[in-house]
PyMOL Python script that loads the backbone (N, CA, C, O; Angstrom):
from pymol import cmd

cmd.read_pdbstr("""\
ATOM      1  N   UNK A   1     153.630 128.874  47.322  1.00  0.00           N
ATOM      2  CA  UNK A   1     153.611 128.155  46.063  1.00  0.00           C
ATOM      3  C   UNK A   1     154.381 126.844  46.198  1.00  0.00           C
ATOM      4  O   UNK A   1     154.012 125.845  45.580  1.00  0.00           O
ATOM      5  N   UNK A   2     155.441 126.837  46.993  1.00  0.00           N
ATOM      6  CA  UNK A   2     156.212 125.610  47.184  1.00  0.00           C
ATOM      7  C   UNK A   2     155.346 124.495  47.769  1.00  0.00           C
ATOM      8  O   UNK A   2     155.499 123.329  47.405  1.00  0.00           O
ATOM      9  N   UNK A   3     154.426 124.859  48.684  1.00  0.00           N
ATOM     10  CA  UNK A   3     153.547 123.856  49.280  1.00  0.00           C
ATOM     11  C   UNK A   3     152.624 123.259  48.222  1.00  0.00           C
ATOM     12  O   UNK A   3     152.365 122.056  48.233  1.00  0.00           O
ATOM     13  N   UNK A   4     152.126 124.098  47.305  1.00  0.00           N
ATOM     14  CA  UNK A   4     151.259 123.624  46.239  1.00  0.00           C
ATOM     15  C   UNK A   4     152.014 122.674  45.314  1.00  0.00           C
ATOM     16  O   UNK A   4     151.500 121.614  44.956  1.00  0.00           O
ATOM     17  N   UNK A   5     153.221 123.047  44.932  1.00  0.00           N
ATOM     18  CA  UNK A   5     154.013 122.194  44.037  1.00  0.00           C
ATOM     19  C   UNK A   5     154.318 120.856  44.696  1.00  0.00           C
ATOM     20  O   UNK A   5     154.254 119.812  44.047  1.00  0.00           O
ATOM     21  N   UNK A   6     154.649 120.884  45.989  1.00  0.00           N
ATOM     22  CA  UNK A   6     154.918 119.612  46.674  1.00  0.00           C
ATOM     23  C   UNK A   6     153.656 118.759  46.761  1.00  0.00           C
ATOM     24  O   UNK A   6     153.722 117.544  46.579  1.00  0.00           O
ATOM     25  N   UNK A   7     152.509 119.378  47.038  1.00  0.00           N
ATOM     26  CA  UNK A   7     151.258 118.621  47.099  1.00  0.00           C
ATOM     27  C   UNK A   7     150.954 117.984  45.750  1.00  0.00           C
ATOM     28  O   UNK A   7     150.518 116.835  45.688  1.00  0.00           O
ATOM     29  N   UNK A   8     151.180 118.725  44.672  1.00  0.00           N
ATOM     30  CA  UNK A   8     150.957 118.180  43.340  1.00  0.00           C
ATOM     31  C   UNK A   8     151.950 117.062  43.037  1.00  0.00           C
ATOM     32  O   UNK A   8     151.581 116.045  42.450  1.00  0.00           O
ATOM     33  N   UNK A   9     153.210 117.246  43.436  1.00  0.00           N
ATOM     34  CA  UNK A   9     154.228 116.223  43.207  1.00  0.00           C
ATOM     35  C   UNK A   9     153.873 114.935  43.949  1.00  0.00           C
ATOM     36  O   UNK A   9     154.072 113.840  43.423  1.00  0.00           O
ATOM     37  N   UNK A  10     153.354 115.061  45.156  1.00  0.00           N
ATOM     38  CA  UNK A  10     152.930 113.874  45.905  1.00  0.00           C
ATOM     39  C   UNK A  10     151.789 113.163  45.179  1.00  0.00           C
ATOM     40  O   UNK A  10     151.740 111.934  45.131  1.00  0.00           O
ATOM     41  N   UNK A  11     150.873 113.953  44.614  1.00  0.00           N
ATOM     42  CA  UNK A  11     149.780 113.367  43.850  1.00  0.00           C
ATOM     43  C   UNK A  11     150.277 112.650  42.612  1.00  0.00           C
ATOM     44  O   UNK A  11     149.807 111.560  42.286  1.00  0.00           O
ATOM     45  N   UNK A  12     151.230 113.261  41.920  1.00  0.00           N
ATOM     46  CA  UNK A  12     151.825 112.629  40.740  1.00  0.00           C
ATOM     47  C   UNK A  12     152.475 111.315  41.148  1.00  0.00           C
ATOM     48  O   UNK A  12     152.310 110.300  40.471  1.00  0.00           O
ATOM     49  N   UNK A  13     153.209 111.330  42.245  1.00  0.00           N
ATOM     50  CA  UNK A  13     153.887 110.116  42.718  1.00  0.00           C
ATOM     51  C   UNK A  13     152.895 108.973  42.933  1.00  0.00           C
ATOM     52  O   UNK A  13     153.178 107.821  42.606  1.00  0.00           O
ATOM     53  N   UNK A  14     151.737 109.307  43.485  1.00  0.00           N
ATOM     54  CA  UNK A  14     150.764 108.260  43.781  1.00  0.00           C
ATOM     55  C   UNK A  14     150.142 107.664  42.520  1.00  0.00           C
ATOM     56  O   UNK A  14     149.560 106.581  42.571  1.00  0.00           O
ATOM     57  N   UNK A  15     150.261 108.363  41.386  1.00  0.00           N
ATOM     58  CA  UNK A  15     149.693 107.877  40.123  1.00  0.00           C
ATOM     59  C   UNK A  15     150.701 107.129  39.263  1.00  0.00           C
ATOM     60  O   UNK A  15     150.322 106.459  38.302  1.00  0.00           O
ATOM     61  N   UNK A  16     151.959 107.236  39.595  1.00  0.00           N
ATOM     62  CA  UNK A  16     152.987 106.573  38.792  1.00  0.00           C
ATOM     63  C   UNK A  16     152.986 105.068  39.034  1.00  0.00           C
ATOM     64  O   UNK A  16     152.573 104.609  40.099  1.00  0.00           O
ATOM     65  N   UNK A  17     153.450 104.296  38.044  1.00  0.00           N
ATOM     66  CA  UNK A  17     153.561 102.851  38.260  1.00  0.00           C
ATOM     67  C   UNK A  17     154.477 102.555  39.449  1.00  0.00           C
ATOM     68  O   UNK A  17     155.397 103.316  39.751  1.00  0.00           O
ATOM     69  N   UNK A  18     154.212 101.477  40.089  1.00  0.00           N
ATOM     70  CA  UNK A  18     154.992 101.055  41.261  1.00  0.00           C
ATOM     71  C   UNK A  18     154.949 102.126  42.346  1.00  0.00           C
ATOM     72  O   UNK A  18     155.973 102.494  42.922  1.00  0.00           O
ATOM     73  N   UNK A  19     153.742 102.616  42.607  1.00  0.00           N
ATOM     74  CA  UNK A  19     153.554 103.680  43.584  1.00  0.00           C
ATOM     75  C   UNK A  19     154.162 103.294  44.927  1.00  0.00           C
ATOM     76  O   UNK A  19     154.049 102.155  45.379  1.00  0.00           O
ATOM     77  N   UNK A  20     154.797 104.256  45.541  1.00  0.00           N
ATOM     78  CA  UNK A  20     155.395 104.049  46.856  1.00  0.00           C
ATOM     79  C   UNK A  20     155.148 105.288  47.700  1.00  0.00           C
ATOM     80  O   UNK A  20     154.862 106.362  47.170  1.00  0.00           O
ATOM     81  N   UNK A  21     155.257 105.137  49.005  1.00  0.00           N
ATOM     82  CA  UNK A  21     155.039 106.261  49.903  1.00  0.00           C
ATOM     83  C   UNK A  21     156.018 107.377  49.581  1.00  0.00           C
ATOM     84  O   UNK A  21     157.174 107.116  49.245  1.00  0.00           O
ATOM     85  N   UNK A  22     155.565 108.611  49.679  1.00  0.00           N
ATOM     86  CA  UNK A  22     156.401 109.768  49.377  1.00  0.00           C
ATOM     87  C   UNK A  22     157.696 109.728  50.179  1.00  0.00           C
ATOM     88  O   UNK A  22     158.762 110.061  49.662  1.00  0.00           O
ATOM     89  N   UNK A  23     157.603 109.324  51.431  1.00  0.00           N
ATOM     90  CA  UNK A  23     158.772 109.282  52.300  1.00  0.00           C
ATOM     91  C   UNK A  23     159.810 108.271  51.805  1.00  0.00           C
ATOM     92  O   UNK A  23     161.001 108.412  52.080  1.00  0.00           O
ATOM     93  N   UNK A  24     159.351 107.256  51.074  1.00  0.00           N
ATOM     94  CA  UNK A  24     160.251 106.220  50.570  1.00  0.00           C
ATOM     95  C   UNK A  24     160.696 106.476  49.130  1.00  0.00           C
ATOM     96  O   UNK A  24     161.441 105.683  48.554  1.00  0.00           O
ATOM     97  N   UNK A  25     160.242 107.575  48.561  1.00  0.00           N
ATOM     98  CA  UNK A  25     160.543 107.883  47.165  1.00  0.00           C
ATOM     99  C   UNK A  25     161.962 108.423  47.040  1.00  0.00           C
ATOM    100  O   UNK A  25     162.369 109.293  47.810  1.00  0.00           O
ATOM    101  N   UNK A  26     162.709 107.911  46.079  1.00  0.00           N
ATOM    102  CA  UNK A  26     164.081 108.355  45.856  1.00  0.00           C
ATOM    103  C   UNK A  26     164.149 109.725  45.207  1.00  0.00           C
ATOM    104  O   UNK A  26     163.149 110.206  44.673  1.00  0.00           O
ATOM    105  N   UNK A  27     165.321 110.366  45.244  1.00  0.00           N
ATOM    106  CA  UNK A  27     165.473 111.723  44.719  1.00  0.00           C
ATOM    107  C   UNK A  27     165.185 111.834  43.214  1.00  0.00           C
ATOM    108  O   UNK A  27     164.654 112.854  42.775  1.00  0.00           O
ATOM    109  N   UNK A  28     165.518 110.823  42.423  1.00  0.00           N
ATOM    110  CA  UNK A  28     165.248 110.893  40.986  1.00  0.00           C
ATOM    111  C   UNK A  28     163.749 110.899  40.711  1.00  0.00           C
ATOM    112  O   UNK A  28     163.259 111.689  39.903  1.00  0.00           O
ATOM    113  N   UNK A  29     163.038 110.027  41.379  1.00  0.00           N
ATOM    114  CA  UNK A  29     161.585 109.966  41.198  1.00  0.00           C
ATOM    115  C   UNK A  29     160.932 111.243  41.704  1.00  0.00           C
ATOM    116  O   UNK A  29     160.017 111.765  41.067  1.00  0.00           O
ATOM    117  N   UNK A  30     161.387 111.744  42.830  1.00  0.00           N
ATOM    118  CA  UNK A  30     160.828 113.003  43.346  1.00  0.00           C
ATOM    119  C   UNK A  30     161.039 114.141  42.355  1.00  0.00           C
ATOM    120  O   UNK A  30     160.139 114.950  42.133  1.00  0.00           O
ATOM    121  N   UNK A  31     162.232 114.203  41.757  1.00  0.00           N
ATOM    122  CA  UNK A  31     162.509 115.274  40.791  1.00  0.00           C
ATOM    123  C   UNK A  31     161.559 115.182  39.602  1.00  0.00           C
ATOM    124  O   UNK A  31     161.093 116.205  39.100  1.00  0.00           O
ATOM    125  N   UNK A  32     161.269 113.966  39.149  1.00  0.00           N
ATOM    126  CA  UNK A  32     160.304 113.786  38.059  1.00  0.00           C
ATOM    127  C   UNK A  32     158.929 114.303  38.490  1.00  0.00           C
ATOM    128  O   UNK A  32     158.253 114.996  37.730  1.00  0.00           O
ATOM    129  N   UNK A  33     158.527 113.961  39.702  1.00  0.00           N
ATOM    130  CA  UNK A  33     157.226 114.411  40.212  1.00  0.00           C
ATOM    131  C   UNK A  33     157.156 115.925  40.300  1.00  0.00           C
ATOM    132  O   UNK A  33     156.148 116.521  39.922  1.00  0.00           O
ATOM    133  N   UNK A  34     158.216 116.556  40.796  1.00  0.00           N
ATOM    134  CA  UNK A  34     158.245 118.016  40.872  1.00  0.00           C
ATOM    135  C   UNK A  34     158.219 118.631  39.468  1.00  0.00           C
ATOM    136  O   UNK A  34     157.562 119.649  39.250  1.00  0.00           O
ATOM    137  N   UNK A  35     158.922 118.026  38.533  1.00  0.00           N
ATOM    138  CA  UNK A  35     158.948 118.521  37.156  1.00  0.00           C
ATOM    139  C   UNK A  35     157.539 118.474  36.548  1.00  0.00           C
ATOM    140  O   UNK A  35     157.104 119.434  35.913  1.00  0.00           O
ATOM    141  N   UNK A  36     156.837 117.371  36.741  1.00  0.00           N
ATOM    142  CA  UNK A  36     155.476 117.231  36.221  1.00  0.00           C
ATOM    143  C   UNK A  36     154.544 118.252  36.886  1.00  0.00           C
ATOM    144  O   UNK A  36     153.704 118.848  36.212  1.00  0.00           O
ATOM    145  N   UNK A  37     154.684 118.453  38.181  1.00  0.00           N
ATOM    146  CA  UNK A  37     153.846 119.423  38.894  1.00  0.00           C
ATOM    147  C   UNK A  37     154.060 120.835  38.356  1.00  0.00           C
ATOM    148  O   UNK A  37     153.095 121.565  38.130  1.00  0.00           O
ATOM    149  N   UNK A  38     155.320 121.223  38.151  1.00  0.00           N
ATOM    150  CA  UNK A  38     155.605 122.561  37.611  1.00  0.00           C
ATOM    151  C   UNK A  38     155.071 122.702  36.185  1.00  0.00           C
ATOM    152  O   UNK A  38     154.548 123.754  35.818  1.00  0.00           O
ATOM    153  N   UNK A  39     155.202 121.647  35.387  1.00  0.00           N
ATOM    154  CA  UNK A  39     154.693 121.682  34.010  1.00  0.00           C
ATOM    155  C   UNK A  39     153.172 121.833  34.005  1.00  0.00           C
ATOM    156  O   UNK A  39     152.622 122.570  33.187  1.00  0.00           O
ATOM    157  N   UNK A  40     152.499 121.143  34.909  1.00  0.00           N
ATOM    158  CA  UNK A  40     151.039 121.249  34.993  1.00  0.00           C
ATOM    159  C   UNK A  40     150.618 122.662  35.367  1.00  0.00           C
ATOM    160  O   UNK A  40     149.686 123.204  34.773  1.00  0.00           O
ATOM    161  N   UNK A  41     151.289 123.267  36.342  1.00  0.00           N
ATOM    162  CA  UNK A  41     150.968 124.646  36.722  1.00  0.00           C
ATOM    163  C   UNK A  41     151.234 125.607  35.570  1.00  0.00           C
ATOM    164  O   UNK A  41     150.472 126.552  35.367  1.00  0.00           O
ATOM    165  N   UNK A  42     152.289 125.383  34.825  1.00  0.00           N
ATOM    166  CA  UNK A  42     152.603 126.217  33.673  1.00  0.00           C
ATOM    167  C   UNK A  42     151.512 126.094  32.608  1.00  0.00           C
ATOM    168  O   UNK A  42     151.105 127.093  32.014  1.00  0.00           O
ATOM    169  N   UNK A  43     151.041 124.868  32.368  1.00  0.00           N
ATOM    170  CA  UNK A  43     149.983 124.646  31.385  1.00  0.00           C
ATOM    171  C   UNK A  43     148.676 125.308  31.816  1.00  0.00           C
ATOM    172  O   UNK A  43     147.950 125.863  30.990  1.00  0.00           O
ATOM    173  N   UNK A  44     148.385 125.246  33.107  1.00  0.00           N
ATOM    174  CA  UNK A  44     147.183 125.892  33.636  1.00  0.00           C
ATOM    175  C   UNK A  44     147.256 127.395  33.380  1.00  0.00           C
ATOM    176  O   UNK A  44     146.289 127.999  32.916  1.00  0.00           O
ATOM    177  N   UNK A  45     148.390 127.984  33.680  1.00  0.00           N
ATOM    178  CA  UNK A  45     148.586 129.417  33.477  1.00  0.00           C
ATOM    179  C   UNK A  45     148.494 129.785  31.995  1.00  0.00           C
ATOM    180  O   UNK A  45     147.870 130.786  31.643  1.00  0.00           O
ATOM    181  N   UNK A  46     149.107 128.986  31.134  1.00  0.00           N
ATOM    182  CA  UNK A  46     149.078 129.257  29.698  1.00  0.00           C
ATOM    183  C   UNK A  46     147.656 129.185  29.142  1.00  0.00           C
ATOM    184  O   UNK A  46     147.343 129.849  28.154  1.00  0.00           O
ATOM    185  N   UNK A  47     146.797 128.385  29.769  1.00  0.00           N
ATOM    186  CA  UNK A  47     145.413 128.257  29.326  1.00  0.00           C
ATOM    187  C   UNK A  47     144.533 129.384  29.857  1.00  0.00           C
ATOM    188  O   UNK A  47     143.337 129.429  29.571  1.00  0.00           O
ATOM    189  N   UNK A  48     145.127 130.297  30.633  1.00  0.00           N
ATOM    190  CA  UNK A  48     144.376 131.443  31.136  1.00  0.00           C
ATOM    191  C   UNK A  48     143.721 131.242  32.486  1.00  0.00           C
ATOM    192  O   UNK A  48     142.880 132.045  32.890  1.00  0.00           O
ATOM    193  N   UNK A  49     144.089 130.196  33.184  1.00  0.00           N
ATOM    194  CA  UNK A  49     143.544 129.917  34.502  1.00  0.00           C
ATOM    195  C   UNK A  49     144.551 130.310  35.570  1.00  0.00           C
ATOM    196  O   UNK A  49     145.741 130.462  35.291  1.00  0.00           O
ATOM    197  N   UNK A  50     144.065 130.472  36.791  1.00  0.00           N
ATOM    198  CA  UNK A  50     144.931 130.755  37.919  1.00  0.00           C
ATOM    199  C   UNK A  50     144.554 129.833  39.067  1.00  0.00           C
ATOM    200  O   UNK A  50     143.376 129.541  39.275  1.00  0.00           O
ATOM    201  N   UNK A  51     145.531 129.386  39.794  1.00  0.00           N
ATOM    202  CA  UNK A  51     145.305 128.592  40.994  1.00  0.00           C
ATOM    203  C   UNK A  51     145.430 129.560  42.158  1.00  0.00           C
ATOM    204  O   UNK A  51     146.437 130.255  42.290  1.00  0.00           O
ATOM    205  N   UNK A  52     144.418 129.604  42.990  1.00  0.00           N
ATOM    206  CA  UNK A  52     144.426 130.545  44.108  1.00  0.00           C
ATOM    207  C   UNK A  52     144.185 129.797  45.408  1.00  0.00           C
ATOM    208  O   UNK A  52     143.524 128.758  45.415  1.00  0.00           O
ATOM    209  N   UNK A  53     144.713 130.315  46.504  1.00  0.00           N
ATOM    210  CA  UNK A  53     144.473 129.658  47.791  1.00  0.00           C
ATOM    211  C   UNK A  53     143.042 129.901  48.263  1.00  0.00           C
ATOM    212  O   UNK A  53     142.458 130.943  47.970  1.00  0.00           O
ATOM    213  N   UNK A  54     142.485 128.950  48.986  1.00  0.00           N
ATOM    214  CA  UNK A  54     141.145 129.125  49.538  1.00  0.00           C
ATOM    215  C   UNK A  54     141.162 130.207  50.604  1.00  0.00           C
ATOM    216  O   UNK A  54     140.257 131.040  50.671  1.00  0.00           O
ATOM    217  N   UNK A  55     142.197 130.191  51.438  1.00  0.00           N
ATOM    218  CA  UNK A  55     142.338 131.241  52.453  1.00  0.00           C
ATOM    219  C   UNK A  55     143.264 132.322  51.912  1.00  0.00           C
ATOM    220  O   UNK A  55     144.330 132.034  51.367  1.00  0.00           O
ATOM    221  N   UNK A  56     142.845 133.552  52.071  1.00  0.00           N
ATOM    222  CA  UNK A  56     143.639 134.665  51.566  1.00  0.00           C
ATOM    223  C   UNK A  56     144.966 134.773  52.317  1.00  0.00           C
ATOM    224  O   UNK A  56     145.043 134.545  53.525  1.00  0.00           O
ATOM    225  N   UNK A  57     146.000 135.126  51.563  1.00  0.00           N
ATOM    226  CA  UNK A  57     147.313 135.337  52.167  1.00  0.00           C
ATOM    227  C   UNK A  57     147.372 136.758  52.726  1.00  0.00           C
ATOM    228  O   UNK A  57     146.546 137.594  52.361  1.00  0.00           O
ATOM    229  N   UNK A  58     148.337 137.045  53.607  1.00  0.00           N
ATOM    230  CA  UNK A  58     148.473 138.414  54.109  1.00  0.00           C
ATOM    231  C   UNK A  58     148.642 139.434  52.971  1.00  0.00           C
ATOM    232  O   UNK A  58     148.132 140.551  53.056  1.00  0.00           O
ATOM    233  N   UNK A  59     149.352 139.047  51.921  1.00  0.00           N
ATOM    234  CA  UNK A  59     149.547 139.962  50.791  1.00  0.00           C
ATOM    235  C   UNK A  59     148.227 140.232  50.071  1.00  0.00           C
ATOM    236  O   UNK A  59     147.973 141.350  49.620  1.00  0.00           O
ATOM    237  N   UNK A  60     147.401 139.210  49.968  1.00  0.00           N
ATOM    238  CA  UNK A  60     146.103 139.385  49.321  1.00  0.00           C
ATOM    239  C   UNK A  60     145.193 140.274  50.162  1.00  0.00           C
ATOM    240  O   UNK A  60     144.470 141.122  49.639  1.00  0.00           O
ATOM    241  N   UNK A  61     145.245 140.064  51.478  1.00  0.00           N
ATOM    242  CA  UNK A  61     144.427 140.889  52.377  1.00  0.00           C
ATOM    243  C   UNK A  61     144.846 142.345  52.259  1.00  0.00           C
ATOM    244  O   UNK A  61     143.997 143.232  52.168  1.00  0.00           O
ATOM    245  N   UNK A  62     146.138 142.595  52.261  1.00  0.00           N
ATOM    246  CA  UNK A  62     146.636 143.962  52.144  1.00  0.00           C
ATOM    247  C   UNK A  62     146.208 144.592  50.816  1.00  0.00           C
ATOM    248  O   UNK A  62     145.808 145.755  50.775  1.00  0.00           O
ATOM    249  N   UNK A  63     146.293 143.825  49.742  1.00  0.00           N
ATOM    250  CA  UNK A  63     145.903 144.350  48.431  1.00  0.00           C
ATOM    251  C   UNK A  63     144.410 144.655  48.370  1.00  0.00           C
ATOM    252  O   UNK A  63     143.983 145.517  47.601  1.00  0.00           O
ATOM    253  N   UNK A  64     143.610 143.948  49.182  1.00  0.00           N
ATOM    254  CA  UNK A  64     142.172 144.152  49.165  1.00  0.00           C
ATOM    255  C   UNK A  64     141.670 145.151  50.180  1.00  0.00           C
ATOM    256  O   UNK A  64     140.465 145.383  50.272  1.00  0.00           O
ATOM    257  N   UNK A  65     142.573 145.753  50.949  1.00  0.00           N
ATOM    258  CA  UNK A  65     142.153 146.731  51.954  1.00  0.00           C
ATOM    259  C   UNK A  65     141.412 147.861  51.270  1.00  0.00           C
ATOM    260  O   UNK A  65     141.793 148.317  50.192  1.00  0.00           O
ATOM    261  N   UNK A  66     140.346 148.303  51.919  1.00  0.00           N
ATOM    262  CA  UNK A  66     139.557 149.375  51.353  1.00  0.00           C
ATOM    263  C   UNK A  66     138.324 148.860  50.617  1.00  0.00           C
ATOM    264  O   UNK A  66     137.402 149.627  50.337  1.00  0.00           O
ATOM    265  N   UNK A  67     138.304 147.591  50.309  1.00  0.00           N
ATOM    266  CA  UNK A  67     137.129 147.001  49.684  1.00  0.00           C
ATOM    267  C   UNK A  67     136.209 146.531  50.802  1.00  0.00           C
ATOM    268  O   UNK A  67     136.636 145.751  51.653  1.00  0.00           O
ATOM    269  N   UNK A  68     134.991 146.974  50.823  1.00  0.00           N
ATOM    270  CA  UNK A  68     134.074 146.693  51.926  1.00  0.00           C
ATOM    271  C   UNK A  68     133.732 145.218  52.068  1.00  0.00           C
ATOM    272  O   UNK A  68     133.596 144.733  53.191  1.00  0.00           O
ATOM    273  N   UNK A  69     133.591 144.504  50.989  1.00  0.00           N
ATOM    274  CA  UNK A  69     133.122 143.130  51.117  1.00  0.00           C
ATOM    275  C   UNK A  69     134.025 142.138  50.381  1.00  0.00           C
ATOM    276  O   UNK A  69     133.544 141.242  49.687  1.00  0.00           O
ATOM    277  N   UNK A  70     135.323 142.307  50.541  1.00  0.00           N
ATOM    278  CA  UNK A  70     136.261 141.422  49.861  1.00  0.00           C
ATOM    279  C   UNK A  70     136.059 139.979  50.298  1.00  0.00           C
ATOM    280  O   UNK A  70     136.036 139.083  49.454  1.00  0.00           O
ATOM    281  N   UNK A  71     135.914 139.734  51.586  1.00  0.00           N
ATOM    282  CA  UNK A  71     135.772 138.366  52.080  1.00  0.00           C
ATOM    283  C   UNK A  71     134.557 137.680  51.476  1.00  0.00           C
ATOM    284  O   UNK A  71     134.664 136.557  50.983  1.00  0.00           O
ATOM    285  N   UNK A  72     133.409 138.337  51.507  1.00  0.00           N
ATOM    286  CA  UNK A  72     132.215 137.685  50.961  1.00  0.00           C
ATOM    287  C   UNK A  72     132.312 137.528  49.453  1.00  0.00           C
ATOM    288  O   UNK A  72     131.856 136.522  48.909  1.00  0.00           O
ATOM    289  N   UNK A  73     132.898 138.507  48.767  1.00  0.00           N
ATOM    290  CA  UNK A  73     133.078 138.387  47.319  1.00  0.00           C
ATOM    291  C   UNK A  73     134.007 137.224  46.996  1.00  0.00           C
ATOM    292  O   UNK A  73     133.754 136.459  46.066  1.00  0.00           O
ATOM    293  N   UNK A  74     135.079 137.096  47.767  1.00  0.00           N
ATOM    294  CA  UNK A  74     136.043 136.014  47.560  1.00  0.00           C
ATOM    295  C   UNK A  74     135.362 134.653  47.754  1.00  0.00           C
ATOM    296  O   UNK A  74     135.527 133.747  46.937  1.00  0.00           O
ATOM    297  N   UNK A  75     134.608 134.522  48.826  1.00  0.00           N
ATOM    298  CA  UNK A  75     133.928 133.259  49.105  1.00  0.00           C
ATOM    299  C   UNK A  75     132.934 132.914  48.000  1.00  0.00           C
ATOM    300  O   UNK A  75     132.848 131.759  47.584  1.00  0.00           O
ATOM    301  N   UNK A  76     132.188 133.901  47.524  1.00  0.00           N
ATOM    302  CA  UNK A  76     131.216 133.656  46.460  1.00  0.00           C
ATOM    303  C   UNK A  76     131.913 133.266  45.158  1.00  0.00           C
ATOM    304  O   UNK A  76     131.416 132.407  44.430  1.00  0.00           O
ATOM    305  N   UNK A  77     133.049 133.881  44.856  1.00  0.00           N
ATOM    306  CA  UNK A  77     133.780 133.528  43.646  1.00  0.00           C
ATOM    307  C   UNK A  77     134.313 132.102  43.741  1.00  0.00           C
ATOM    308  O   UNK A  77     134.272 131.364  42.757  1.00  0.00           O
ATOM    309  N   UNK A  78     134.810 131.705  44.907  1.00  0.00           N
ATOM    310  CA  UNK A  78     135.300 130.338  45.072  1.00  0.00           C
ATOM    311  C   UNK A  78     134.171 129.324  44.926  1.00  0.00           C
ATOM    312  O   UNK A  78     134.360 128.260  44.336  1.00  0.00           O
ATOM    313  N   UNK A  79     133.009 129.650  45.459  1.00  0.00           N
ATOM    314  CA  UNK A  79     131.861 128.754  45.340  1.00  0.00           C
ATOM    315  C   UNK A  79     131.447 128.609  43.875  1.00  0.00           C
ATOM    316  O   UNK A  79     131.100 127.517  43.425  1.00  0.00           O
ATOM    317  N   UNK A  80     131.488 129.717  43.137  1.00  0.00           N
ATOM    318  CA  UNK A  80     131.043 129.723  41.742  1.00  0.00           C
ATOM    319  C   UNK A  80     132.089 129.218  40.757  1.00  0.00           C
ATOM    320  O   UNK A  80     131.767 128.939  39.602  1.00  0.00           O
ATOM    321  N   UNK A  81     133.331 129.099  41.199  1.00  0.00           N
ATOM    322  CA  UNK A  81     134.406 128.684  40.299  1.00  0.00           C
ATOM    323  C   UNK A  81     134.168 127.275  39.778  1.00  0.00           C
ATOM    324  O   UNK A  81     133.628 126.430  40.492  1.00  0.00           O
ATOM    325  N   UNK A  82     134.573 127.015  38.519  1.00  0.00           N
ATOM    326  CA  UNK A  82     134.447 125.659  37.989  1.00  0.00           C
ATOM    327  C   UNK A  82     135.242 124.675  38.840  1.00  0.00           C
ATOM    328  O   UNK A  82     136.344 124.984  39.294  1.00  0.00           O
ATOM    329  N   UNK A  83     134.692 123.521  39.046  1.00  0.00           N
ATOM    330  CA  UNK A  83     135.362 122.493  39.846  1.00  0.00           C
ATOM    331  C   UNK A  83     136.164 121.563  38.946  1.00  0.00           C
ATOM    332  O   UNK A  83     135.725 121.214  37.850  1.00  0.00           O
ATOM    333  N   UNK A  84     137.318 121.173  39.406  1.00  0.00           N
ATOM    334  CA  UNK A  84     138.141 120.203  38.690  1.00  0.00           C
ATOM    335  C   UNK A  84     137.742 118.828  39.191  1.00  0.00           C
ATOM    336  O   UNK A  84     137.756 118.570  40.395  1.00  0.00           O
ATOM    337  N   UNK A  85     137.388 117.952  38.273  1.00  0.00           N
ATOM    338  CA  UNK A  85     137.024 116.601  38.668  1.00  0.00           C
ATOM    339  C   UNK A  85     138.079 115.631  38.188  1.00  0.00           C
ATOM    340  O   UNK A  85     138.548 115.731  37.054  1.00  0.00           O
ATOM    341  N   UNK A  86     138.457 114.694  39.038  1.00  0.00           N
ATOM    342  CA  UNK A  86     139.507 113.741  38.666  1.00  0.00           C
ATOM    343  C   UNK A  86     139.055 112.796  37.557  1.00  0.00           C
ATOM    344  O   UNK A  86     139.823 111.934  37.131  1.00  0.00           O
TER     345      UNK A  86
END
""", "prot")
cmd.dss("prot")
cmd.show_as("cartoon", "prot")
cmd.util.cbc("prot")
cmd.orient("prot")
């Protein structure tokens, strides 16, 4: 989840006025970006949506053990999922 939040924070940074490279971004600006990313994920969850990884995690694989076609079902659900457009 930390990787997702950082990826979102980097995206937020690129949309802010006076955009600068993430590596050159100061700690105050980064904290704002992380705050916005966490708020966005919270809003997504409150709206009844979930953000899921494209590749299953080891925990997800373990939870799906015993299901004959988890991989194909997962792939089909990802294909059918609504797409977010910028």
